[in-house]
N, C-alpha and C positions, 0 to 999 in steps of 0.2 A: 559572519560570526564564526567562532571556532567550534570545534566538534563538541566540546563540553556543553556549551549553550544549546546546541542542537539536540544533544541527548536529553537535556532537561525539557526542552519544548516538545519533543516528539515521543518521549518515553521509550526510545530505542537505545540499545546499548552501543558503546564504542565499537565493540566487536561487530555488531550488525551493520553499523554505518560503514566500517572499513570493508566488510564483505560486499555490501552493495556497490561500493566504489570499485573493488577488485573485479566483480563480475559485470561491471558496466551498467548497472541498473540506475544508480544516481551517483554521479561523480560530483565532487565539490566544484564550485565554479572557479576557484582559484586556490593557490597555495602561497604561504608566506615564503620568504627567502630561506627560512629554515626547514621548509617542507611541510609545515602544518596545514591541514585542510581548512579551507575557508568556504563557508556556505552562505548563500543569499536567501532572502525570504522565499524566492521562487523554489529554491532547492528544498527548503523546509516544507513548503506546500506539497511538493512531489513526495517527500518522505511521509507526510501525513496520509496521502492517498494510499501509499503502499501499506502503511500501518493499519489502515482500515480494511485492506484486502486480506491481510494475514488471517484473521479469524474465520474468513470464508474459505480458506484452504487454497488460495491461489498459489500457483508455482511462480518461481522467479521469471520464467519465460512468459507466463500469462500476464504477470505484472508489467513486464517490459512491453508486451504487445499493447496493453491498454495505454501506457504512457506514450508509445509511438503513435497510436491513433489520436490521442488527445493533442499531441504536438502537431501532427499533420492537420488536424481540424483547425487548430489555431492559425495555421498558414493558409488553409483552404477550407473555410467554413461552409461553403456550398457544395462540397464534394459528396455526392450521393452515396458512393460506395463506402466512404469513411463513415458517414452517418448510419448506414445500414450495419456496419461492423460495430459501431458504438451501441446501437440498439441490441445487437446480439449479446454483447458483453453485459449490457444492462439486464437483459432477460436472464442470463446466466447468474448474475449477482442476485437477482430476485429469487431464483430457485435455490441457490446456496443459502440465502438468508432464511428461506422457509424451512430448509432442512435443519439449519442451526436452531431455529425456533422450536422445531419438533424435538430435537435433542434436549433443549432446555426444559421443555414440558415433561419429557421423560425423567430428567434429573429431578424436577420438582416433585413428580409422583414418587420417585424413589425416596426423597427426603421425607415426604409425608408418611410413607410406609415405615421408615426408620423411627419416626417420632411416635408411632403407635406401638412400638415394641416395648 
């Protein structure tokens, strides 16, 4: 699929997709003869993983590391070190989510205070 369809499916901008390609985070699987980016369903799924990491404050390097671990586990599902690294990433995501939930609670409290004024 072309970049326009991918932007619609992922809610990521053209600029973001191009940037991810430039930094090697998620490259399109192919290009047309005219040089237009072409993405597969697998590419879209990778982009959705990244989109879900963004609100948790992951850096591009951290996103790349997670994708590398996932790719390596696909090739070597019984690798104990990779499983341990994935567990670490999962624990980190849980902590980040809890922090985000706390921030949302504070925002809700703030909104309640404003409604009382």
